[in-house]
N, C-alpha and C positions, 0 to 999 in steps of 0.2 A: 504494500500500500504506500503511495507517495505521500509526501508531506501535505500537499494541497488537498488530496482526497481525505486524509485524516482530519485536517482542519475543518473541511466542509462537513464531515460526519459529526464532528464535535459540535459545530454550530447548530446542526439539525437536532442533535440531542438536547442542547440547551433550549432551543425554541420549543421542542415538544414538551420539555419539562415545564416551561412557562404556560403553555396551552393547558396542560393538565393541572398545574398548581394554582391557576387563577381560581379554580373552584374549590381549593382547599385552604384558602386563607381564613383566619378567624372570623372575618366578616361574612365570607361565603358560607362557612360551616354553620354559623348562627341562623342565617335565613334559609339555607338549603335544608338543614335538619328540621326546621319548623315546617317547611313545605312537605317534606317526606312524612312527618308525623301526621299532618292533616290528610295527606293522601291515603295513609293507612286507615285513618278513622272513617273517612267518607268513601273509601275505596274508589278513589278517582285514578284512572289509568295513566294520565299524562302529568308531567311535572307542572307544578303551579307557577304562574308568572312571578317574577321577582317582586314587583310592586304589590302583588296580592300578599306575598309573604311578609312584606314590611307592614302593610296595613293590619294584617292579622296579628302580628306580633305586638303592634302598638295597642290593638284592642285587648289582647290578652294581658298585657302589662297593666292597662287601666283597670281591668276586672280584678287582677290580683291586688293592686293597690287599694281599690275600693273595698274589696273583701277584707283586706288587712285592717283598714280604718273603721269600717262600719260594722263588721261582724266580730272579728277576733279581739280587737282592742278598742273599747268604747270609752277611752279616757278623754277627759276634756282637753281641749286645745288652748284654753285660755292662758296656760302657763308657758306657752311657746309661740313664737312668731311664725314658725314653720307650720303652715296649715296643710291639710291633705291635698288641696288643690295646688299649692305652690310646689309641694314635693312631686306631684304627678307631672307638672309642667317641666320641671328640671329633668326628671327621668325620661319623659317622652322626647324632650329636646335631645338628650343624649342618644336615644334610639335613632332619631333622624340623622344625627351626626354619624353614627355607625353606618347607616345606609349611604350617606354621602362619601364617607371614607372608603367604602367598598368601590365606588366608581373612581375615586381619586387614585387609589392603589392600582386598580385595573388599568387605568391610563398609563401609569408609570411602568407597569410590567409589560404592557403591550408595546410601549415605546422602546423599552430595552430590547424586546424581541425583534422589533421591526427596524430600528435605526442604530442600535449599539452593537449587537452580536456580530453582524457582518463586517464591522470595522476592526474587530479584535483579531490580531495576527498571531496569537500563540495559543496552543492547545492547553498549556498550563494555566493561562489566564482565563480561558473558558471554563476550565475545571474549578477555578477559584470562584468565578461568577456563579457557577452551578451550586457551589457550596453555600454562597450567600442566599441564593434563591430558596434553597431547601430550608433555611432558617424560618422562612415565612410561612411554611405549612408543615413543618415537622411536629407531629402530635406530641412527642415527648418534650420538645422545647416549649411548645404552647402550654402544656399542662404545668410545667415547672414555673414558667413565667406567670401564668394566671394564678397559681396558688399563692406565690409571694406577693403579687400585685394586689389581689383581693384582700389578703391578710393585712398588708401595709396600709392601703387606702382606707379600708374599713376602720382600722385602728385610728388612723389620723383623723378621719371625719368624726368618729365617735368622741375621741378626746377633745377635738376642737369644739364640738357641740357642748360637751360638759364644761369646758373652760369658759367659753363665751356666754353660754346661757346661764351658767352658775346655778344649775338645778340638777335634780336626778335625771337619769337617762329614761326617756320615754320608749317603751318597748315597741310602740307602733312606728318608730323611726328606723328600726333595725332593718326591715325589709327594703324600704327605699334606699338605704345606705348600701345594702348588699347589691341591689339591682344597679345602682349607680356605679359601684365599684366594678362589677362584671362588665357592664356596657362600656365603661371607661377603658377597661383593659382591652376590650375588642377594638375600640377606636384608636387607642394610643399604641397598640402593639408594634405597628410599623414605624413609629417615630424614631426610636433608637436605631432600627435597621436602616432607615434612610440616612441617618448621620454616619453610619458605618459604611454605606455604599460608596461615597466618594473617596473614602480612605483606601478602598480596594481598587476602584477605577484608576486612581492615581498611579498604581503600580503596573497597570496593564500596558501592553504595547499596541497602539492603534495605527491604522493607516491614515497618515496625515499629509497635508500639503506642505512639503518640506521647505519651500521657499518662504512661507509665512505660516507656521503652525497655528498661530493664534486665530487665524481666519479659516481654519479647516472646518469642513462640514460637521465632523463628529464632535468637535469642541463646542460648536453652537448647539448641537443636538443634546449633548450631556448637560450643558448649562440650562437649556430650555426644560429638560425633564426634571432636573432638580429644583429649579425655580417654580415650575408648575406645581410640584408637590408642596413646596413651602407655602405658596399662596393659598392652596387648598386647605392646608393644615391651619394657617392663621385665620382664614375666613371662618372655618368651623369653630375655632377657638373663640372668635368674637361672638358667634351665635350662641355658644354655650354660656359664655360669661354674661351675655345680655339676659339670659334666662334667670340669672341670679337675682334680677330685680324683683322676681316674685318670691324669692326664698327668704328675703329680709335678713341676709347674712351681714355680720359686722364688716365694716369697710376694710379692716385689716385682712380679712379672708379674701376679699376681692384683690387686694394688692399682692398677697402671696400667690394667688392663682395667676395673676397677670405676669408676674415675674417668673414663677416656677414653670408654668406651662405655656407662657407666651413668649417673653423676651429671651429666656435662656435657651430653649430649643431653636429659636430663629437665629440667634447669634451663633450658636454651635453649628447649625446647618450651613450658615453663610461662610463661616471660617473654613469648614470642611470642604465646601464646594470650591472656594477660591484656591485653597491649597491643592486640591485635586487638579483643577485646570492648570494651575501654574506648574505643577510637577509634570503633567503630560506634555505641555508645551516646551518646558526647559529640557526634558529628556530628548525630545525630537530635535531641538536646536543643537544640543551638545553632540548628538549623533552625526548630524550634518556637518557641524564645524570640525569634528574630529576627522571626518572623511576628507574634507577640504585640506586640512592641515597635513594629512598623510600624503595627499597628492602634491602639495607644495614642497614637502620634505623630499619626496621622490625626485622632483625636478631640481631641487638644490643639490642633490647628490650627483646629478648629471653635469653637463657642461653649461654652467650659468653664463658663459660668455656668448652663447648662441642667442641671437635675437628672438628666435621663436620661443626658447625657454623663458627668457625674461618677460616676454609679452604674456605667456601663459601664466607665469607666476603673478604678474600684476593683475591679470583678470581674475585669478583665483583669490588674491588678496582683497580685491574689490567685492567679489562675491561673498567672501568670508565676512567682511565688514557689514554688508547689507543684511546677511542672516543674523549676525550678532546684534544689530540695531533693532530688529523686529521685537515686538512686545512679548513679554514673558507671561502675559495673562490676557484675558478678555475683559478686564475691569475697565469700565468707562462710566460716564455720567448716568447712563441709563441703568446699568446694573447697580450703581450706588443709590440711584433713586428708588429702584425696586426694593433694595434692602431697607431704606428709610421708611418706605410705605409699609413693609412687613412689620417693622417695629411700631409704626403708628396704629396699625389695626387693633392690636391688643389693648392699647390705650383707649381706642374708640369703644371697644366692648366694656371696658371699665367705666367710662363716662356714661354709657347707656344704662348699665346696671345700677349706677348711683345717681341718676339724673335728679331724683327728688332731693337727695342730700345736697347735691351741688347747687340746686336752685335755692334751697333754704339758706345756704352759706352766702349766696350772692344777694339775698334780700337785705 
C-alpha cells in the first residue's frame, strides 16, 4: 500500500467515525434515547423527529417539576424567592440550550469532516484527531465526567443556596438542582474538548500555501470553525444567564457565573485558537525558509564567482526575505473585534438578568 492510499484510507476512516459519532454525543444520546423510549411505548415503527423529541422532553420535564412541587413537597414558598415557576423557566431554558448545543457541535464536527480532514498530511495526525473525536462519544468518559460534574455542580448550587438564602434547605429544590446539573453537563461537555482541539490542531501538518501560510484556505477554515463554536457557546450562555432574572438569585451569583462560564472559557478558547494558528503558520514558514537556506548553502558551496550562481543566490535571498516578512498569524482588527464582542455578550446577559436592580440603582 502506498503512502497516498494509506493516507486516503485514514481520512475515510476519520470521516466515517464522525458520521457515526454525531449520533453518539451526549446531546444526541439524550434526545435519541427519549425518542426510542417513546417508540417502544407507543410502538411507533419509525424514528421520531428531533424537534418532537425536544418538545416531548420539555413537556416531561415540566410534568416532573410540577409533580415535584404540587404533589411530593407541598411546602410553602414564602421562605424562598425561588418559586416553582422560576425554577421551571431556568430548567426549560437549559433544555433548549442543550438542543441548540446539539446543532452547534454538529456544525463543528461536520466542518472538521468536510474542510479539515482532507488538508491533514500525516496519518499520525489523523490518528490523533480520531482520538480527540472519540472523547466526544466514549461512554466510559461520558459516565466519569457526568458523575463528577453532577456531584460538583449539585454541591455548589446547594451550598450557594444555603449560604445566600440563610435558611434550611428546601427538599423541593433538590430535583430542579439535579435536572439543572445533568442538563448543564450535557450542554457544557464539549466546552473543554473545544479548548483542547486547537492545542492538537497546532501540532498537525497541513497542506498550506507556502508563499503566505497565513492566507491559506485551511487556516481560514480552522479559524472560522473555532470562532463559530465560540459565538454559539457565548450566545447560549447569554440566554441562560438572562433566565436568571426569574430565579431572583443574588447579584454575586450572576457575577460568578459570568466570569466562570462566560469570560474564562472565551478567553481560554481565544488564546488556544490564536496559539494554534500561529504554530501552524510558523511551522510552515520555518519549513520553507529552511529549504531556501539549504539551496542557498548549496550554491555557496559551488563557484560563487559565476554570474548565474550569484543571481540565483540573490533571488533566493529575496524570496527568503518575502517569506520571512509574511504574518505569523491571522490576527487582525476583525478577529480582535470578534473577541471583544464575545467578551461583551456575557456582560449583556448579566445586564438583562439584573435589569431591575440596575434600574433601581440609576433612580
